[in-house]
A tleap script that builds the chain and sets N, CA, C and O, in Angstrom:
source leaprc.protein.ff14SB
mol = sequence {
  NMET LYS LEU PHE LEU ASP ASP ARG ARG PRO
  CYS PRO ARG GLY PHE LYS VAL ALA ARG SER
  ALA SER VAL CYS ILE ARG LEU LEU ARG LYS
  HIE ARG ILE HIE VAL LEU SER LEU ASP TYR
  ASN LEU GLY PRO GLY ARG SER LYS GLY LEU
  GLU VAL ALA ARG TYR ILE VAL GLN SER ARG
  ARG PHE PRO LYS HIE ILE ILE LEU HIE THR
  ALA ASP ARG GLN GLY ARG LEU THR MET LEU
  LYS LEU LEU SER ARG ASN LYS PRO ALA GLY
  VAL SER ILE GLY LEU LYS PRO TYR ARG CSER
}
set mol.1.N position { -29.186 24.665 11.903 }
set mol.1.CA position { -28.633 23.706 12.643 }
set mol.1.C position { -27.662 22.771 11.709 }
set mol.1.O position { -27.995 22.533 10.548 }
set mol.2.N position { -26.635 22.331 12.177 }
set mol.2.CA position { -25.635 21.395 11.471 }
set mol.2.C position { -25.922 20.107 12.374 }
set mol.2.O position { -25.977 20.174 13.602 }
set mol.3.N position { -26.099 18.939 11.652 }
set mol.3.CA position { -26.578 17.727 12.273 }
set mol.3.C position { -25.494 16.603 11.496 }
set mol.3.O position { -25.268 16.511 10.289 }
set mol.4.N position { -24.964 15.861 12.529 }
set mol.4.CA position { -23.945 14.648 12.184 }
set mol.4.C position { -24.553 13.527 12.612 }
set mol.4.O position { -24.831 13.386 13.803 }
set mol.5.N position { -24.845 12.551 11.645 }
set mol.5.CA position { -25.268 11.090 11.954 }
set mol.5.C position { -24.051 10.138 11.861 }
set mol.5.O position { -23.389 9.895 10.852 }
set mol.6.N position { -23.863 9.579 13.288 }
set mol.6.CA position { -22.929 8.634 13.166 }
set mol.6.C position { -22.868 7.901 14.463 }
set mol.6.O position { -23.025 8.534 15.507 }
set mol.7.N position { -22.650 6.593 14.481 }
set mol.7.CA position { -22.951 5.805 15.771 }
set mol.7.C position { -21.698 5.735 16.571 }
set mol.7.O position { -21.786 5.284 17.714 }
set mol.8.N position { -20.557 6.118 16.122 }
set mol.8.CA position { -19.360 6.070 16.968 }
set mol.8.C position { -18.319 7.085 16.972 }
set mol.8.O position { -17.557 7.233 17.928 }
set mol.9.N position { -18.271 7.924 15.703 }
set mol.9.CA position { -17.228 8.921 15.580 }
set mol.9.C position { -17.547 10.199 16.555 }
set mol.9.O position { -18.706 10.436 16.896 }
set mol.10.N position { -16.525 10.946 16.949 }
set mol.10.CA position { -16.762 11.949 17.812 }
set mol.10.C position { -17.499 13.031 16.832 }
set mol.10.O position { -17.229 13.059 15.631 }
set mol.11.N position { -18.364 13.841 17.372 }
set mol.11.CA position { -19.173 14.904 16.827 }
set mol.11.C position { -18.231 16.036 16.398 }
set mol.11.O position { -17.383 16.316 17.245 }
set mol.12.N position { -18.203 16.673 15.375 }
set mol.12.CA position { -17.356 17.892 15.144 }
set mol.12.C position { -17.877 19.001 15.617 }
set mol.12.O position { -19.088 19.067 15.827 }
set mol.13.N position { -17.064 20.019 15.854 }
set mol.13.CA position { -17.421 21.141 16.703 }
set mol.13.C position { -18.516 21.880 15.829 }
set mol.13.O position { -18.363 22.072 14.623 }
set mol.14.N position { -19.487 22.225 16.449 }
set mol.14.CA position { -20.555 23.167 15.838 }
set mol.14.C position { -21.706 22.222 15.348 }
set mol.14.O position { -22.726 22.739 14.892 }
set mol.15.N position { -21.601 21.015 15.415 }
set mol.15.CA position { -22.678 20.163 14.937 }
set mol.15.C position { -23.399 19.635 16.175 }
set mol.15.O position { -22.917 19.739 17.303 }
set mol.16.N position { -24.635 19.035 15.902 }
set mol.16.CA position { -25.276 18.351 16.857 }
set mol.16.C position { -25.244 16.781 16.405 }
set mol.16.O position { -25.549 16.420 15.268 }
set mol.17.N position { -24.890 16.020 17.305 }
set mol.17.CA position { -24.901 14.468 17.018 }
set mol.17.C position { -26.357 13.775 17.050 }
set mol.17.O position { -27.200 14.034 17.908 }
set mol.18.N position { -26.537 12.843 15.978 }
set mol.18.CA position { -27.587 12.015 16.084 }
set mol.18.C position { -26.920 10.428 15.962 }
set mol.18.O position { -26.294 10.063 14.967 }
set mol.19.N position { -27.140 9.676 17.004 }
set mol.19.CA position { -26.418 8.194 16.982 }
set mol.19.C position { -27.323 7.205 16.255 }
set mol.19.O position { -26.948 6.035 16.179 }
set mol.20.N position { -28.404 7.551 15.751 }
set mol.20.CA position { -29.307 6.532 14.882 }
set mol.20.C position { -30.062 7.379 13.872 }
set mol.20.O position { -30.187 8.603 13.895 }
set mol.21.N position { -30.577 6.465 12.926 }
set mol.21.CA position { -31.213 7.060 11.786 }
set mol.21.C position { -32.482 7.656 12.430 }
set mol.21.O position { -32.832 8.792 12.113 }
set mol.22.N position { -33.227 6.882 13.381 }
set mol.22.CA position { -34.523 7.376 13.894 }
set mol.22.C position { -34.341 8.789 14.590 }
set mol.22.O position { -35.194 9.649 14.372 }
set mol.23.N position { -33.434 9.021 15.287 }
set mol.23.CA position { -33.064 10.457 15.800 }
set mol.23.C position { -32.893 11.483 14.845 }
set mol.23.O position { -33.462 12.574 14.839 }
set mol.24.N position { -31.968 11.001 13.945 }
set mol.24.CA position { -31.747 11.879 12.810 }
set mol.24.C position { -32.954 12.413 12.065 }
set mol.24.O position { -33.102 13.605 11.794 }
set mol.25.N position { -33.875 11.369 11.726 }
set mol.25.CA position { -35.141 11.735 11.041 }
set mol.25.C position { -35.981 12.651 12.019 }
set mol.25.O position { -36.474 13.685 11.569 }
set mol.26.N position { -36.139 12.338 13.203 }
set mol.26.CA position { -36.910 13.205 14.077 }
set mol.26.C position { -36.213 14.548 14.284 }
set mol.26.O position { -37.006 15.410 14.662 }
set mol.27.N position { -35.032 14.943 14.152 }
set mol.27.CA position { -34.405 16.062 14.132 }
set mol.27.C position { -34.639 16.880 12.751 }
set mol.27.O position { -34.819 18.095 12.671 }
set mol.28.N position { -34.602 16.058 11.807 }
set mol.28.CA position { -34.925 16.629 10.417 }
set mol.28.C position { -36.386 17.148 10.323 }
set mol.28.O position { -36.713 18.137 9.667 }
set mol.29.N position { -37.245 16.353 11.069 }
set mol.29.CA position { -38.758 16.881 10.950 }
set mol.29.C position { -38.778 18.130 11.863 }
set mol.29.O position { -39.555 19.030 11.546 }
set mol.30.N position { -38.024 18.279 12.938 }
set mol.30.CA position { -38.501 19.303 13.892 }
set mol.30.C position { -37.630 20.369 13.700 }
set mol.30.O position { -37.989 21.401 14.268 }
set mol.31.N position { -36.389 20.442 12.946 }
set mol.31.CA position { -35.590 21.621 12.854 }
set mol.31.C position { -35.230 21.885 11.466 }
set mol.31.O position { -35.249 20.988 10.624 }
set mol.32.N position { -34.893 23.120 11.193 }
set mol.32.CA position { -34.311 23.441 9.854 }
set mol.32.C position { -32.708 22.993 9.983 }
set mol.32.O position { -31.962 23.412 10.868 }
set mol.33.N position { -32.348 22.121 8.997 }
set mol.33.CA position { -31.227 21.640 9.017 }
set mol.33.C position { -30.389 22.187 7.778 }
set mol.33.O position { -30.724 21.867 6.638 }
set mol.34.N position { -29.255 23.044 8.021 }
set mol.34.CA position { -28.499 23.525 7.063 }
set mol.34.C position { -27.432 22.688 6.463 }
set mol.34.O position { -27.161 22.727 5.263 }
set mol.35.N position { -26.796 21.886 7.379 }
set mol.35.CA position { -25.730 20.973 6.882 }
set mol.35.C position { -26.093 19.727 7.534 }
set mol.35.O position { -26.504 19.726 8.695 }
set mol.36.N position { -25.972 18.732 6.893 }
set mol.36.CA position { -26.174 17.266 7.272 }
set mol.36.C position { -25.009 16.460 6.856 }
set mol.36.O position { -24.702 16.380 5.667 }
set mol.37.N position { -24.367 15.875 7.764 }
set mol.37.CA position { -23.318 14.817 7.670 }
set mol.37.C position { -23.656 13.370 7.889 }
set mol.37.O position { -23.904 13.036 9.047 }
set mol.38.N position { -23.701 12.473 6.946 }
set mol.38.CA position { -24.131 11.268 6.941 }
set mol.38.C position { -23.207 10.210 6.933 }
set mol.38.O position { -22.388 10.169 6.015 }
set mol.39.N position { -23.206 9.231 7.924 }
set mol.39.CA position { -22.584 7.946 7.840 }
set mol.39.C position { -23.669 6.940 7.277 }
set mol.39.O position { -24.877 7.141 7.404 }
set mol.40.N position { -23.125 5.845 6.645 }
set mol.40.CA position { -23.938 4.776 6.160 }
set mol.40.C position { -24.151 3.824 7.207 }
set mol.40.O position { -25.297 3.684 7.635 }
set mol.41.N position { -23.136 3.097 7.718 }
set mol.41.CA position { -23.266 2.128 8.712 }
set mol.41.C position { -23.245 2.518 10.220 }
set mol.41.O position { -22.276 3.030 10.781 }
set mol.42.N position { -24.415 2.217 10.794 }
set mol.42.CA position { -24.775 2.659 11.979 }
set mol.42.C position { -24.733 1.703 13.031 }
set mol.42.O position { -25.368 1.909 14.065 }
set mol.43.N position { -23.958 0.541 12.848 }
set mol.43.CA position { -23.857 -0.562 13.922 }
set mol.43.C position { -24.832 -1.661 13.418 }
set mol.43.O position { -25.874 -1.487 12.786 }
set mol.44.N position { -24.218 -2.956 13.872 }
set mol.44.CA position { -24.921 -4.024 13.503 }
set mol.44.C position { -26.339 -4.280 13.881 }
set mol.44.O position { -26.711 -4.196 15.051 }
set mol.45.N position { -27.205 -4.619 12.807 }
set mol.45.CA position { -28.503 -4.809 13.006 }
set mol.45.C position { -29.450 -3.518 13.172 }
set mol.45.O position { -30.631 -3.626 13.502 }
set mol.46.N position { -28.842 -2.331 12.921 }
set mol.46.CA position { -29.395 -1.178 13.001 }
set mol.46.C position { -29.630 -0.435 11.651 }
set mol.46.O position { -28.902 -0.760 10.713 }
set mol.47.N position { -30.603 0.562 11.449 }
set mol.47.CA position { -30.839 1.073 10.330 }
set mol.47.C position { -29.657 1.823 9.725 }
set mol.47.O position { -28.855 2.351 10.496 }
set mol.48.N position { -29.476 1.917 8.340 }
set mol.48.CA position { -28.430 2.586 7.860 }
set mol.48.C position { -28.630 4.071 7.597 }
set mol.48.O position { -29.750 4.555 7.756 }
set mol.49.N position { -27.643 4.791 7.217 }
set mol.49.CA position { -27.708 6.214 6.706 }
set mol.49.C position { -28.733 6.300 5.568 }
set mol.49.O position { -29.474 7.282 5.549 }
set mol.50.N position { -28.841 5.372 4.628 }
set mol.50.CA position { -29.615 5.270 3.599 }
set mol.50.C position { -31.101 5.591 4.020 }
set mol.50.O position { -31.793 6.307 3.297 }
set mol.51.N position { -31.597 5.049 5.213 }
set mol.51.CA position { -32.861 5.264 5.546 }
set mol.51.C position { -33.176 6.884 5.654 }
set mol.51.O position { -34.190 7.374 5.158 }
set mol.52.N position { -32.200 7.637 6.348 }
set mol.52.CA position { -32.284 8.895 6.400 }
set mol.52.C position { -32.286 9.543 4.962 }
set mol.52.O position { -33.097 10.422 4.669 }
set mol.53.N position { -31.383 9.089 4.120 }
set mol.53.CA position { -31.523 9.835 2.585 }
set mol.53.C position { -32.955 9.287 2.014 }
set mol.53.O position { -33.573 10.058 1.280 }
set mol.54.N position { -33.398 8.287 2.239 }
set mol.54.CA position { -34.696 8.006 1.733 }
set mol.54.C position { -35.815 8.899 2.249 }
set mol.54.O position { -36.693 9.273 1.472 }
set mol.55.N position { -35.816 9.246 3.501 }
set mol.55.CA position { -36.593 10.013 4.159 }
set mol.55.C position { -36.591 11.483 3.628 }
set mol.55.O position { -37.651 12.099 3.520 }
set mol.56.N position { -35.348 12.053 3.288 }
set mol.56.CA position { -34.844 13.419 2.662 }
set mol.56.C position { -35.619 13.463 1.391 }
set mol.56.O position { -36.262 14.453 1.043 }
set mol.57.N position { -35.534 12.321 0.689 }
set mol.57.CA position { -36.007 12.422 -0.813 }
set mol.57.C position { -37.438 12.277 -0.648 }
set mol.57.O position { -38.021 13.180 -1.247 }
set mol.58.N position { -38.260 11.436 -0.028 }
set mol.58.CA position { -39.618 11.324 0.160 }
set mol.58.C position { -40.327 12.635 0.829 }
set mol.58.O position { -41.404 13.047 0.399 }
set mol.59.N position { -39.657 13.243 1.888 }
set mol.59.CA position { -40.343 14.337 2.411 }
set mol.59.C position { -39.898 15.605 1.873 }
set mol.59.O position { -40.443 16.619 2.307 }
set mol.60.N position { -38.961 15.708 0.965 }
set mol.60.CA position { -38.600 16.834 0.180 }
set mol.60.C position { -37.779 17.870 1.265 }
set mol.60.O position { -37.608 19.061 1.004 }
set mol.61.N position { -37.350 17.290 2.393 }
set mol.61.CA position { -36.674 18.084 3.402 }
set mol.61.C position { -35.201 18.134 3.213 }
set mol.61.O position { -34.449 17.661 4.066 }
set mol.62.N position { -34.746 18.715 2.076 }
set mol.62.CA position { -33.225 18.655 1.859 }
set mol.62.C position { -32.682 19.758 2.628 }
set mol.62.O position { -33.164 20.891 2.639 }
set mol.63.N position { -31.494 19.319 3.374 }
set mol.63.CA position { -30.662 20.419 3.918 }
set mol.63.C position { -29.973 21.210 2.687 }
set mol.63.O position { -29.834 20.740 1.558 }
set mol.64.N position { -29.605 22.378 3.070 }
set mol.64.CA position { -28.740 23.189 1.953 }
set mol.64.C position { -27.422 22.414 1.504 }
set mol.64.O position { -27.043 22.491 0.336 }
set mol.65.N position { -26.779 21.718 2.387 }
set mol.65.CA position { -25.445 21.050 2.098 }
set mol.65.C position { -25.612 19.725 2.936 }
set mol.65.O position { -26.006 19.653 4.100 }
set mol.66.N position { -25.196 18.593 2.027 }
set mol.66.CA position { -25.182 17.314 2.487 }
set mol.66.C position { -23.735 16.574 2.413 }
set mol.66.O position { -23.212 16.479 1.303 }
set mol.67.N position { -23.064 16.039 3.564 }
set mol.67.CA position { -21.936 15.544 3.397 }
set mol.67.C position { -21.979 14.099 3.644 }
set mol.67.O position { -22.504 13.637 4.657 }
set mol.68.N position { -21.456 13.406 2.768 }
set mol.68.CA position { -21.548 11.889 3.106 }
set mol.68.C position { -20.128 11.547 3.610 }
set mol.68.O position { -19.164 11.478 2.848 }
set mol.69.N position { -20.066 11.359 4.813 }
set mol.69.CA position { -18.723 11.068 5.328 }
set mol.69.C position { -18.400 9.513 5.590 }
set mol.69.O position { -17.368 9.187 6.176 }
set mol.70.N position { -19.232 8.676 5.177 }
set mol.70.CA position { -19.048 7.172 5.529 }
set mol.70.C position { -17.737 6.551 4.772 }
set mol.70.O position { -17.294 6.966 3.701 }
set mol.71.N position { -17.285 5.629 5.434 }
set mol.71.CA position { -16.121 4.970 4.784 }
set mol.71.C position { -16.413 3.891 3.969 }
set mol.71.O position { -15.557 3.234 3.378 }
set mol.72.N position { -17.966 3.638 3.912 }
set mol.72.CA position { -18.447 2.530 3.291 }
set mol.72.C position { -18.537 2.875 1.823 }
set mol.72.O position { -19.381 3.710 1.497 }
set mol.73.N position { -17.804 2.357 0.944 }
set mol.73.CA position { -17.815 2.871 -0.504 }
set mol.73.C position { -19.137 2.648 -1.189 }
set mol.73.O position { -19.778 3.570 -1.693 }
set mol.74.N position { -19.523 1.382 -1.188 }
set mol.74.CA position { -20.913 1.136 -1.695 }
set mol.74.C position { -21.961 1.871 -1.190 }
set mol.74.O position { -22.689 2.456 -1.992 }
set mol.75.N position { -22.207 1.962 0.201 }
set mol.75.CA position { -23.067 2.856 1.017 }
set mol.75.C position { -23.024 4.270 0.418 }
set mol.75.O position { -24.073 4.864 0.165 }
set mol.76.N position { -21.835 4.805 0.194 }
set mol.76.CA position { -21.629 6.110 -0.025 }
set mol.76.C position { -22.260 6.487 -1.598 }
set mol.76.O position { -22.852 7.525 -1.892 }
set mol.77.N position { -21.986 5.464 -2.404 }
set mol.77.CA position { -22.291 5.721 -3.811 }
set mol.77.C position { -23.966 5.603 -3.768 }
set mol.77.O position { -24.703 6.412 -4.333 }
set mol.78.N position { -24.359 4.623 -3.112 }
set mol.78.CA position { -25.962 4.245 -3.052 }
set mol.78.C position { -26.558 5.610 -2.686 }
set mol.78.O position { -27.440 6.152 -3.352 }
set mol.79.N position { -25.956 6.175 -1.468 }
set mol.79.CA position { -26.591 7.502 -1.031 }
set mol.79.C position { -26.618 8.547 -2.044 }
set mol.79.O position { -27.628 9.151 -2.405 }
set mol.80.N position { -25.253 8.740 -2.540 }
set mol.80.CA position { -25.019 9.771 -3.350 }
set mol.80.C position { -25.934 9.625 -4.627 }
set mol.80.O position { -26.444 10.679 -5.007 }
set mol.81.N position { -26.220 8.504 -5.340 }
set mol.81.CA position { -26.997 8.417 -6.360 }
set mol.81.C position { -28.412 8.825 -5.963 }
set mol.81.O position { -28.979 9.628 -6.703 }
set mol.82.N position { -28.963 8.432 -5.034 }
set mol.82.CA position { -30.320 8.809 -4.576 }
set mol.82.C position { -30.572 10.115 -4.365 }
set mol.82.O position { -31.570 10.674 -4.821 }
set mol.83.N position { -29.606 10.741 -3.597 }
set mol.83.CA position { -29.737 12.266 -3.394 }
set mol.83.C position { -29.509 13.050 -4.416 }
set mol.83.O position { -30.198 14.061 -4.558 }
set mol.84.N position { -28.504 12.729 -5.312 }
set mol.84.CA position { -28.246 13.538 -6.503 }
set mol.84.C position { -29.459 13.493 -7.494 }
set mol.84.O position { -29.877 14.524 -8.022 }
set mol.85.N position { -29.991 12.302 -7.720 }
set mol.85.CA position { -31.094 12.246 -8.680 }
set mol.85.C position { -32.210 13.010 -8.287 }
set mol.85.O position { -33.012 13.383 -9.144 }
set mol.86.N position { -32.394 13.348 -6.845 }
set mol.86.CA position { -33.623 13.890 -6.458 }
set mol.86.C position { -33.647 15.257 -5.861 }
set mol.86.O position { -34.682 15.860 -5.578 }
set mol.87.N position { -32.283 15.758 -5.666 }
set mol.87.CA position { -32.196 17.082 -5.120 }
set mol.87.C position { -32.584 18.169 -5.939 }
set mol.87.O position { -32.435 18.154 -7.161 }
set mol.88.N position { -33.129 19.213 -5.238 }
set mol.88.CA position { -33.520 20.425 -5.882 }
set mol.88.C position { -32.164 21.279 -6.293 }
set mol.88.O position { -31.058 21.108 -5.779 }
set mol.89.N position { -32.443 22.107 -7.190 }
set mol.89.CA position { -31.391 23.184 -7.407 }
set mol.89.C position { -31.018 24.036 -6.091 }
set mol.89.O position { -31.860 24.464 -5.302 }
set mol.90.N position { -29.663 24.212 -5.980 }
set mol.90.CA position { -29.200 24.836 -4.745 }
set mol.90.C position { -28.834 23.940 -3.653 }
set mol.90.O position { -28.351 24.427 -2.631 }
set mol.91.N position { -29.021 22.629 -3.766 }
set mol.91.CA position { -28.544 21.786 -2.635 }
set mol.91.C position { -27.075 21.081 -3.099 }
set mol.91.O position { -26.960 20.537 -4.198 }
set mol.92.N position { -26.254 21.140 -2.375 }
set mol.92.CA position { -24.913 20.701 -2.580 }
set mol.92.C position { -24.595 19.385 -1.884 }
set mol.92.O position { -24.953 19.230 -0.717 }
set mol.93.N position { -23.871 18.324 -2.613 }
set mol.93.CA position { -23.426 17.101 -2.035 }
set mol.93.C position { -22.047 16.865 -1.936 }
set mol.93.O position { -21.454 16.818 -3.014 }
set mol.94.N position { -21.441 16.719 -1.002 }
set mol.94.CA position { -20.003 16.640 -0.882 }
set mol.94.C position { -19.771 15.264 -0.206 }
set mol.94.O position { -20.548 14.702 0.566 }
set mol.95.N position { -18.576 14.826 -0.628 }
set mol.95.CA position { -17.956 13.531 -0.159 }
set mol.95.C position { -16.826 13.850 0.861 }
set mol.95.O position { -16.109 14.809 0.576 }
set mol.96.N position { -16.589 13.216 1.940 }
set mol.96.CA position { -15.587 13.314 2.956 }
set mol.96.C position { -15.249 11.985 3.456 }
set mol.96.O position { -15.309 11.987 4.685 }
set mol.97.N position { -14.962 11.007 3.039 }
set mol.97.CA position { -14.722 9.616 3.476 }
set mol.97.C position { -13.769 9.641 4.607 }
set mol.97.O position { -12.698 10.240 4.509 }
set mol.98.N position { -14.132 8.997 5.696 }
set mol.98.CA position { -13.292 8.743 6.837 }
set mol.98.C position { -12.727 7.197 6.705 }
set mol.98.O position { -13.433 6.292 6.261 }
set mol.99.N position { -11.528 7.030 7.094 }
set mol.99.CA position { -10.882 5.784 7.125 }
set mol.99.C position { -11.148 5.168 8.448 }
set mol.99.O position { -10.946 5.815 9.476 }
set mol.100.N position { -11.610 3.895 8.476 }
set mol.100.CA position { -11.937 3.060 9.568 }
set mol.100.C position { -10.647 2.722 10.384 }
set mol.100.O position { -10.718 2.002 11.380 }
savepdb mol mol.pdb
quit
C-alpha cells in the first residue's frame, strides 16, 4: 500500500490518504506500507507528521520508501534527521517539498 499523510492536499493517484497522524499510525499498524509520503503540519492544534516519524522509529515499522512532502522546512529537517539516523539498510528517504 502507498499512504499519503496530509490534512488538505489532494491525494495522489495510487495512494490511500490519511488526514491525521492517528489515522496514519493506525494504517501503519494494520497494513504493510511500501511508500509513505509525510506532511509535517496537519492543522492548528493537531498532531504533526513528526508523531508518525517517531512511531515508525519506535515500532521499527519502516516503509521501503519514505517521502517528506511538507513545505515546512524545519519540520522536514527534523523528520529527515530522525528517520535517517534510525532507518535500516534498504529504506530510502526522498524529499518533495510542496509550495503553499
